[in-house]
One Martini backbone bead per residue (centre of mass of N, CA, C, O) as a GRO file, in nm:
protein
  350
    1UNK     BB    1 -16.060  -6.224  -5.254
    2UNK     BB    2 -16.267  -6.061  -5.444
    3UNK     BB    3 -16.249  -5.851  -5.705
    4UNK     BB    4 -16.358  -5.541  -5.757
    5UNK     BB    5 -16.571  -5.412  -6.008
    6UNK     BB    6 -16.757  -5.221  -6.223
    7UNK     BB    7 -16.972  -5.437  -6.250
    8UNK     BB    8 -17.051  -5.449  -5.950
    9UNK     BB    9 -17.127  -5.149  -5.924
   10UNK     BB   10 -17.346  -5.146  -6.133
   11UNK     BB   11 -17.532  -5.353  -5.990
   12UNK     BB   12 -17.548  -5.193  -5.710
   13UNK     BB   13 -17.650  -4.903  -5.846
   14UNK     BB   14 -17.802  -4.921  -6.147
   15UNK     BB   15 -17.567  -4.870  -6.340
   16UNK     BB   16 -17.358  -4.845  -6.578
   17UNK     BB   17 -17.034  -4.898  -6.669
   18UNK     BB   18 -17.001  -4.622  -6.797
   19UNK     BB   19 -17.092  -4.455  -6.554
   20UNK     BB   20 -16.876  -4.558  -6.362
   21UNK     BB   21 -16.635  -4.460  -6.525
   22UNK     BB   22 -16.716  -4.161  -6.517
   23UNK     BB   23 -16.712  -4.119  -6.208
   24UNK     BB   24 -16.384  -4.166  -6.197
   25UNK     BB   25 -16.289  -4.003  -6.484
   26UNK     BB   26 -16.579  -3.830  -6.583
   27UNK     BB   27 -16.784  -3.665  -6.382
   28UNK     BB   28 -16.908  -3.445  -6.587
   29UNK     BB   29 -17.089  -3.669  -6.753
   30UNK     BB   30 -17.260  -3.679  -6.488
   31UNK     BB   31 -17.460  -3.675  -6.238
   32UNK     BB   32 -17.473  -3.621  -5.906
   33UNK     BB   33 -17.661  -3.856  -5.839
   34UNK     BB   34 -17.493  -4.077  -5.979
   35UNK     BB   35 -17.229  -4.039  -5.831
   36UNK     BB   36 -17.333  -4.094  -5.546
   37UNK     BB   37 -17.438  -4.382  -5.596
   38UNK     BB   38 -17.170  -4.504  -5.693
   39UNK     BB   39 -16.991  -4.435  -5.445
   40UNK     BB   40 -17.164  -4.586  -5.239
   41UNK     BB   41 -17.131  -4.863  -5.368
   42UNK     BB   42 -16.821  -4.873  -5.358
   43UNK     BB   43 -16.798  -4.850  -5.050
   44UNK     BB   44 -16.959  -5.107  -4.974
   45UNK     BB   45 -16.754  -5.296  -5.151
   46UNK     BB   46 -16.448  -5.188  -5.137
   47UNK     BB   47 -16.347  -5.006  -5.363
   48UNK     BB   48 -16.031  -4.986  -5.554
   49UNK     BB   49 -15.878  -4.810  -5.764
   50UNK     BB   50 -15.683  -4.834  -6.048
   51UNK     BB   51 -15.445  -4.608  -6.119
   52UNK     BB   52 -15.341  -4.703  -6.393
   53UNK     BB   53 -15.611  -4.737  -6.540
   54UNK     BB   54 -15.713  -4.452  -6.485
   55UNK     BB   55 -15.487  -4.300  -6.634
   56UNK     BB   56 -15.533  -4.423  -6.910
   57UNK     BB   57 -15.829  -4.319  -6.948
   58UNK     BB   58 -15.725  -4.005  -6.900
   59UNK     BB   59 -15.435  -3.939  -7.010
   60UNK     BB   60 -15.321  -3.939  -6.700
   61UNK     BB   61 -15.104  -3.914  -6.393
   62UNK     BB   62 -15.067  -3.671  -6.193
   63UNK     BB   63 -14.753  -3.642  -6.286
   64UNK     BB   64 -14.423  -3.537  -6.224
   65UNK     BB   65 -14.087  -3.491  -6.333
   66UNK     BB   66 -13.751  -3.520  -6.182
   67UNK     BB   67 -13.434  -3.464  -6.312
   68UNK     BB   68 -13.143  -3.577  -6.212
   69UNK     BB   69 -12.787  -3.519  -6.238
   70UNK     BB   70 -12.766  -3.741  -6.011
   71UNK     BB   71 -12.743  -3.948  -5.793
   72UNK     BB   72 -12.914  -3.964  -5.505
   73UNK     BB   73 -12.674  -3.963  -5.296
   74UNK     BB   74 -12.574  -3.683  -5.415
   75UNK     BB   75 -12.818  -3.496  -5.442
   76UNK     BB   76 -12.904  -3.521  -5.117
   77UNK     BB   77 -12.625  -3.382  -5.026
   78UNK     BB   78 -12.747  -3.123  -5.166
   79UNK     BB   79 -12.914  -2.848  -5.056
   80UNK     BB   80 -12.989  -2.715  -5.324
   81UNK     BB   81 -13.149  -2.956  -5.444
   82UNK     BB   82 -13.344  -2.977  -5.210
   83UNK     BB   83 -13.474  -2.702  -5.258
   84UNK     BB   84 -13.590  -2.768  -5.532
   85UNK     BB   85 -13.769  -3.003  -5.443
   86UNK     BB   86 -13.937  -2.839  -5.245
   87UNK     BB   87 -14.060  -2.646  -5.456
   88UNK     BB   88 -14.193  -2.859  -5.632
   89UNK     BB   89 -14.359  -3.000  -5.404
   90UNK     BB   90 -14.538  -2.759  -5.331
   91UNK     BB   91 -14.689  -2.742  -5.604
   92UNK     BB   92 -14.802  -3.029  -5.594
   93UNK     BB   93 -14.965  -3.000  -5.335
   94UNK     BB   94 -15.157  -2.773  -5.424
   95UNK     BB   95 -15.249  -2.965  -5.689
   96UNK     BB   96 -15.257  -3.270  -5.626
   97UNK     BB   97 -14.973  -3.391  -5.705
   98UNK     BB   98 -14.718  -3.585  -5.829
   99UNK     BB   99 -14.372  -3.693  -5.762
  100UNK     BB  100 -14.100  -3.788  -5.975
  101UNK     BB  101 -13.790  -3.929  -5.917
  102UNK     BB  102 -13.513  -3.909  -6.168
  103UNK     BB  103 -13.239  -4.086  -6.193
  104UNK     BB  104 -12.947  -4.194  -6.290
  105UNK     BB  105 -12.924  -4.527  -6.450
  106UNK     BB  106 -12.671  -4.645  -6.605
  107UNK     BB  107 -12.703  -4.407  -6.825
  108UNK     BB  108 -13.056  -4.387  -6.853
  109UNK     BB  109 -13.208  -4.108  -6.856
  110UNK     BB  110 -13.338  -4.086  -7.139
  111UNK     BB  111 -13.495  -4.352  -7.120
  112UNK     BB  112 -13.651  -4.287  -6.860
  113UNK     BB  113 -13.791  -4.032  -6.972
  114UNK     BB  114 -13.944  -4.194  -7.202
  115UNK     BB  115 -14.102  -4.397  -6.978
  116UNK     BB  116 -14.233  -4.216  -6.792
  117UNK     BB  117 -14.530  -4.167  -6.588
  118UNK     BB  118 -14.586  -3.854  -6.714
  119UNK     BB  119 -14.687  -3.508  -6.794
  120UNK     BB  120 -14.396  -3.398  -6.706
  121UNK     BB  121 -14.078  -3.206  -6.702
  122UNK     BB  122 -13.779  -3.158  -6.500
  123UNK     BB  123 -13.464  -3.010  -6.573
  124UNK     BB  124 -13.119  -3.018  -6.477
  125UNK     BB  125 -12.886  -2.887  -6.672
  126UNK     BB  126 -12.972  -2.827  -6.979
  127UNK     BB  127 -12.845  -2.877  -7.290
  128UNK     BB  128 -12.879  -2.832  -7.630
  129UNK     BB  129 -12.695  -3.120  -7.680
  130UNK     BB  130 -12.867  -3.300  -7.524
  131UNK     BB  131 -13.012  -3.610  -7.543
  132UNK     BB  132 -13.256  -3.547  -7.360
  133UNK     BB  133 -13.390  -3.336  -7.536
  134UNK     BB  134 -13.463  -3.528  -7.768
  135UNK     BB  135 -13.634  -3.727  -7.602
  136UNK     BB  136 -13.854  -3.519  -7.518
  137UNK     BB  137 -13.935  -3.433  -7.804
  138UNK     BB  138 -14.025  -3.707  -7.913
  139UNK     BB  139 -14.254  -3.728  -7.685
  140UNK     BB  140 -14.406  -3.454  -7.644
  141UNK     BB  141 -14.313  -3.327  -7.365
  142UNK     BB  142 -14.347  -3.131  -7.121
  143UNK     BB  143 -14.082  -2.884  -7.039
  144UNK     BB  144 -13.837  -2.779  -6.791
  145UNK     BB  145 -13.568  -2.570  -6.687
  146UNK     BB  146 -13.281  -2.575  -6.464
  147UNK     BB  147 -12.985  -2.424  -6.527
  148UNK     BB  148 -13.014  -2.384  -6.827
  149UNK     BB  149 -13.015  -2.338  -7.140
  150UNK     BB  150 -13.138  -2.176  -7.388
  151UNK     BB  151 -13.438  -2.305  -7.543
  152UNK     BB  152 -13.637  -2.337  -7.786
  153UNK     BB  153 -13.955  -2.352  -7.633
  154UNK     BB  154 -13.810  -2.355  -7.338
  155UNK     BB  155 -13.847  -2.313  -7.027
  156UNK     BB  156 -13.645  -2.114  -6.793
  157UNK     BB  157 -13.477  -2.141  -6.470
  158UNK     BB  158 -13.287  -1.872  -6.310
  159UNK     BB  159 -12.990  -1.707  -6.319
  160UNK     BB  160 -12.727  -1.479  -6.360
  161UNK     BB  161 -12.437  -1.641  -6.374
  162UNK     BB  162 -12.242  -1.443  -6.497
  163UNK     BB  163 -12.296  -1.206  -6.303
  164UNK     BB  164 -12.241  -1.357  -6.039
  165UNK     BB  165 -11.943  -1.429  -6.100
  166UNK     BB  166 -11.853  -1.138  -6.133
  167UNK     BB  167 -11.923  -1.039  -5.850
  168UNK     BB  168 -11.740  -1.235  -5.697
  169UNK     BB  169 -11.469  -1.163  -5.836
  170UNK     BB  170 -11.465  -0.862  -5.771
  171UNK     BB  171 -11.436  -0.908  -5.469
  172UNK     BB  172 -11.168  -1.056  -5.472
  173UNK     BB  173 -11.012  -0.830  -5.621
  174UNK     BB  174 -11.069  -0.603  -5.408
  175UNK     BB  175 -10.887  -0.763  -5.187
  176UNK     BB  176 -10.622  -0.867  -5.383
  177UNK     BB  177 -10.675  -1.104  -5.557
  178UNK     BB  178 -10.468  -1.299  -5.820
  179UNK     BB  179 -10.479  -1.608  -5.707
  180UNK     BB  180 -10.716  -1.843  -5.830
  181UNK     BB  181 -10.923  -2.108  -5.735
  182UNK     BB  182 -11.129  -2.297  -5.954
  183UNK     BB  183 -11.430  -2.481  -5.875
  184UNK     BB  184 -11.600  -2.663  -6.076
  185UNK     BB  185 -11.866  -2.880  -6.252
  186UNK     BB  186 -11.658  -3.052  -6.433
  187UNK     BB  187 -11.553  -3.338  -6.509
  188UNK     BB  188 -11.299  -3.461  -6.695
  189UNK     BB  189 -11.466  -3.755  -6.674
  190UNK     BB  190 -11.771  -3.771  -6.724
  191UNK     BB  191 -12.037  -3.908  -6.650
  192UNK     BB  192 -12.312  -4.018  -6.752
  193UNK     BB  193 -12.524  -3.740  -6.752
  194UNK     BB  194 -12.330  -3.520  -6.675
  195UNK     BB  195 -12.381  -3.196  -6.623
  196UNK     BB  196 -12.320  -2.830  -6.643
  197UNK     BB  197 -12.142  -2.707  -6.875
  198UNK     BB  198 -12.289  -2.432  -6.930
  199UNK     BB  199 -12.274  -2.323  -6.644
  200UNK     BB  200 -11.971  -2.322  -6.626
  201UNK     BB  201 -11.925  -2.128  -6.868
  202UNK     BB  202 -12.079  -1.880  -6.757
  203UNK     BB  203 -11.897  -1.842  -6.506
  204UNK     BB  204 -11.631  -1.806  -6.652
  205UNK     BB  205 -11.718  -1.553  -6.804
  206UNK     BB  206 -11.759  -1.381  -6.547
  207UNK     BB  207 -11.465  -1.379  -6.459
  208UNK     BB  208 -11.355  -1.234  -6.711
  209UNK     BB  209 -11.533  -0.982  -6.678
  210UNK     BB  210 -11.399  -0.880  -6.416
  211UNK     BB  211 -11.123  -0.815  -6.536
  212UNK     BB  212 -11.227  -0.616  -6.750
  213UNK     BB  213 -11.382  -0.409  -6.561
  214UNK     BB  214 -11.091  -0.345  -6.403
  215UNK     BB  215 -10.845  -0.326  -6.592
  216UNK     BB  216 -10.645  -0.553  -6.579
  217UNK     BB  217 -10.325  -0.668  -6.663
  218UNK     BB  218 -10.420  -0.941  -6.619
  219UNK     BB  219 -10.455  -1.258  -6.723
  220UNK     BB  220 -10.669  -1.487  -6.610
  221UNK     BB  221 -10.509  -1.739  -6.728
  222UNK     BB  222 -10.244  -1.659  -6.545
  223UNK     BB  223 -10.412  -1.641  -6.236
  224UNK     BB  224 -10.565  -1.911  -6.284
  225UNK     BB  225 -10.714  -2.208  -6.147
  226UNK     BB  226 -10.851  -2.502  -6.298
  227UNK     BB  227 -11.101  -2.714  -6.144
  228UNK     BB  228 -11.270  -3.012  -6.186
  229UNK     BB  229 -11.590  -3.114  -6.042
  230UNK     BB  230 -11.775  -3.287  -5.869
  231UNK     BB  231 -12.087  -3.275  -5.680
  232UNK     BB  232 -11.875  -3.293  -5.414
  233UNK     BB  233 -11.683  -3.282  -5.133
  234UNK     BB  234 -11.455  -3.477  -5.221
  235UNK     BB  235 -11.377  -3.319  -5.477
  236UNK     BB  236 -11.289  -3.059  -5.333
  237UNK     BB  237 -11.072  -3.187  -5.153
  238UNK     BB  238 -10.896  -3.313  -5.375
  239UNK     BB  239 -10.823  -3.052  -5.525
  240UNK     BB  240 -10.680  -2.912  -5.288
  241UNK     BB  241 -10.464  -3.123  -5.237
  242UNK     BB  242 -10.337  -3.111  -5.518
  243UNK     BB  243 -10.248  -2.808  -5.502
  244UNK     BB  244 -10.129  -2.775  -5.190
  245UNK     BB  245  -9.936  -3.042  -5.189
  246UNK     BB  246  -9.806  -2.930  -5.489
  247UNK     BB  247  -9.602  -2.706  -5.503
  248UNK     BB  248  -9.430  -2.488  -5.644
  249UNK     BB  249  -9.134  -2.319  -5.648
  250UNK     BB  250  -9.335  -2.082  -5.640
  251UNK     BB  251  -9.492  -1.948  -5.376
  252UNK     BB  252  -9.682  -1.730  -5.517
  253UNK     BB  253  -9.860  -1.952  -5.686
  254UNK     BB  254 -10.037  -1.982  -5.469
  255UNK     BB  255 -10.339  -1.963  -5.372
  256UNK     BB  256 -10.545  -1.710  -5.197
  257UNK     BB  257 -10.807  -1.829  -5.346
  258UNK     BB  258 -11.147  -1.966  -5.350
  259UNK     BB  259 -11.379  -2.064  -5.620
  260UNK     BB  260 -11.683  -2.217  -5.572
  261UNK     BB  261 -11.968  -2.357  -5.757
  262UNK     BB  262 -12.027  -2.484  -5.460
  263UNK     BB  263 -12.091  -2.547  -5.138
  264UNK     BB  264 -12.016  -2.853  -5.137
  265UNK     BB  265 -11.731  -2.806  -5.245
  266UNK     BB  266 -11.638  -2.601  -5.029
  267UNK     BB  267 -11.660  -2.793  -4.787
  268UNK     BB  268 -11.430  -2.976  -4.886
  269UNK     BB  269 -11.214  -2.756  -4.894
  270UNK     BB  270 -11.215  -2.690  -4.591
  271UNK     BB  271 -11.128  -2.968  -4.496
  272UNK     BB  272 -10.853  -2.975  -4.641
  273UNK     BB  273 -10.733  -2.717  -4.513
  274UNK     BB  274 -10.741  -2.825  -4.226
  275UNK     BB  275 -10.552  -3.069  -4.279
  276UNK     BB  276 -10.319  -2.855  -4.391
  277UNK     BB  277 -10.301  -2.609  -4.201
  278UNK     BB  278 -10.510  -2.379  -4.349
  279UNK     BB  279 -10.636  -2.105  -4.260
  280UNK     BB  280 -10.962  -1.953  -4.256
  281UNK     BB  281 -10.849  -1.660  -4.417
  282UNK     BB  282 -10.539  -1.633  -4.365
  283UNK     BB  283 -10.436  -1.824  -4.606
  284UNK     BB  284 -10.739  -1.872  -4.728
  285UNK     BB  285 -10.990  -1.791  -4.934
  286UNK     BB  286 -11.361  -1.845  -4.946
  287UNK     BB  287 -11.586  -1.890  -5.225
  288UNK     BB  288 -11.930  -1.939  -5.312
  289UNK     BB  289 -12.220  -2.133  -5.437
  290UNK     BB  290 -12.588  -2.073  -5.331
  291UNK     BB  291 -12.665  -2.033  -5.014
  292UNK     BB  292 -12.703  -2.263  -4.841
  293UNK     BB  293 -12.724  -2.415  -4.537
  294UNK     BB  294 -12.417  -2.496  -4.528
  295UNK     BB  295 -12.294  -2.198  -4.519
  296UNK     BB  296 -12.392  -2.175  -4.196
  297UNK     BB  297 -12.216  -2.448  -4.085
  298UNK     BB  298 -11.948  -2.363  -4.130
  299UNK     BB  299 -11.581  -2.355  -4.054
  300UNK     BB  300 -11.619  -2.102  -4.156
  301UNK     BB  301 -11.841  -1.894  -4.274
  302UNK     BB  302 -11.965  -1.873  -4.577
  303UNK     BB  303 -11.916  -1.719  -4.864
  304UNK     BB  304 -12.196  -1.632  -5.094
  305UNK     BB  305 -12.390  -1.704  -5.354
  306UNK     BB  306 -12.732  -1.634  -5.362
  307UNK     BB  307 -12.976  -1.878  -5.448
  308UNK     BB  308 -13.321  -1.970  -5.523
  309UNK     BB  309 -13.402  -2.288  -5.508
  310UNK     BB  310 -13.701  -2.303  -5.423
  311UNK     BB  311 -13.804  -2.096  -5.632
  312UNK     BB  312 -13.717  -2.250  -5.878
  313UNK     BB  313 -13.895  -2.498  -5.834
  314UNK     BB  314 -14.166  -2.349  -5.822
  315UNK     BB  315 -14.150  -2.203  -6.098
  316UNK     BB  316 -14.113  -2.456  -6.276
  317UNK     BB  317 -14.374  -2.604  -6.193
  318UNK     BB  318 -14.574  -2.384  -6.276
  319UNK     BB  319 -14.491  -2.387  -6.575
  320UNK     BB  320 -14.557  -2.683  -6.630
  321UNK     BB  321 -14.862  -2.674  -6.561
  322UNK     BB  322 -14.925  -2.480  -6.788
  323UNK     BB  323 -14.841  -2.664  -7.023
  324UNK     BB  324 -15.033  -2.901  -6.956
  325UNK     BB  325 -15.290  -2.698  -7.002
  326UNK     BB  326 -15.198  -2.528  -7.273
  327UNK     BB  327 -15.020  -2.302  -7.178
  328UNK     BB  328 -14.823  -2.041  -7.128
  329UNK     BB  329 -14.460  -2.014  -7.068
  330UNK     BB  330 -14.206  -1.850  -6.894
  331UNK     BB  331 -13.919  -1.735  -6.839
  332UNK     BB  332 -13.679  -1.705  -6.551
  333UNK     BB  333 -13.509  -1.444  -6.366
  334UNK     BB  334 -13.351  -1.452  -6.072
  335UNK     BB  335 -13.228  -1.344  -5.789
  336UNK     BB  336 -12.921  -1.233  -5.640
  337UNK     BB  337 -12.650  -1.264  -5.387
  338UNK     BB  338 -12.400  -1.138  -5.166
  339UNK     BB  339 -12.275  -1.329  -4.890
  340UNK     BB  340 -12.105  -1.246  -4.602
  341UNK     BB  341 -11.882  -1.401  -4.406
  342UNK     BB  342 -11.566  -1.564  -4.273
  343UNK     BB  343 -11.388  -1.648  -4.559
  344UNK     BB  344 -11.275  -1.345  -4.597
  345UNK     BB  345 -10.965  -1.189  -4.716
  346UNK     BB  346 -10.692  -1.057  -4.752
  347UNK     BB  347 -10.394  -1.116  -4.836
  348UNK     BB  348 -10.142  -1.272  -4.670
  349UNK     BB  349  -9.844  -1.127  -4.520
  350UNK     BB  350  -9.537  -1.157  -4.352
   0.00000   0.00000   0.00000
C-alpha cells in the first residue's frame, strides 16, 4: 500500500503543502475552515502522521523523561519509586503528555539522558557532583530533581530528610535503644550511576542531631553500626545476617534496634530476622523510611517515616512543565510524619 504524504493531502484538499503542514504542526497559523478541510481530506485518505517527523518540525516531543536510579527490575520492586512514577504519570495524563522511563543501562545513564527525545527530565537522587548533572546542563534541557541535593538553578522536590531521620532516631532513643543498626542507601562498591549518597549523608546527620538534642553521654559513632545497602530487600537481609549471625564476644553489643533508610530494605531485614528466629519487636525493633504500601503488609507491621512519594512525583512534574513553558518553578519541601506500627518496643532484657 502506498504511503500517504502531505503532498497527497494537499492535492485532495486543494490547499498547499505548507498549509497541510501547518494544520498538523502549527494549526494556529491557518483558518478553521482550512484546518477542517485538510483534516477531512487526511481522514478520507487514511493518513497517519509520522510522530517523529511531526515532533522535529515542532521542536517538541510532548514527552518528559524520568531517570531511574536503578535498573527497572529493582526500581519497580520498590513501592516508593512506584508512587513517584504514579505521581509523575498523573501530571502527564492531565496535560496529555507522554512519559519516558529511562533506567541506567550498562552504566550509560548520562549518555542516555543526553540522547533521549524528551522536552525535560526528572532525576531521582541527583548529587551536585553527579556527572548526570553536567550532561543535562550541556544539553540545556529543563530538569527537576527528587530527593536530590539543592543545586543552583534547579528546582528540587523532597522532604527535610535530616529532620525526618532525627525524628525517627529520637523515638528509638526515647524507647531506650542505644545500640542501633543503621541500614543506609549506599553500597560499599556502588554500581555505576547508583546515587543517593547525599540523601544518605543527610539522614546520617539527622541521626547525630538526635543524640545531640537529647544530650546523651554516648557518642553515636560508638553505639551505632552502619551498614550500606543497595536499595533491595536482599541487601537488607544480607546485612542483617552479617551482623546478627556473627556476634561479638560481648553479647550486649548486638543491636537492639534497626533503622532502615527504606521500607524495601527493612522488609528484607524482617525476613532475615525471622530466619534467625529473632522475633520483632521482642528481640529487635525495626524502624523504616518511606511509609510505602509495603510497610502495611509486613508482619509485624512496620513503623516508618511516611513521605509522600506520589505527591513528590506530581509536584516535580508540575514544576518541570512550568520550566518547559519558560516559566519559573520553585523547589518544594513536603511534609513527613512518623507512623507507628507493631515493629517497635523498648529493648527486652531477660
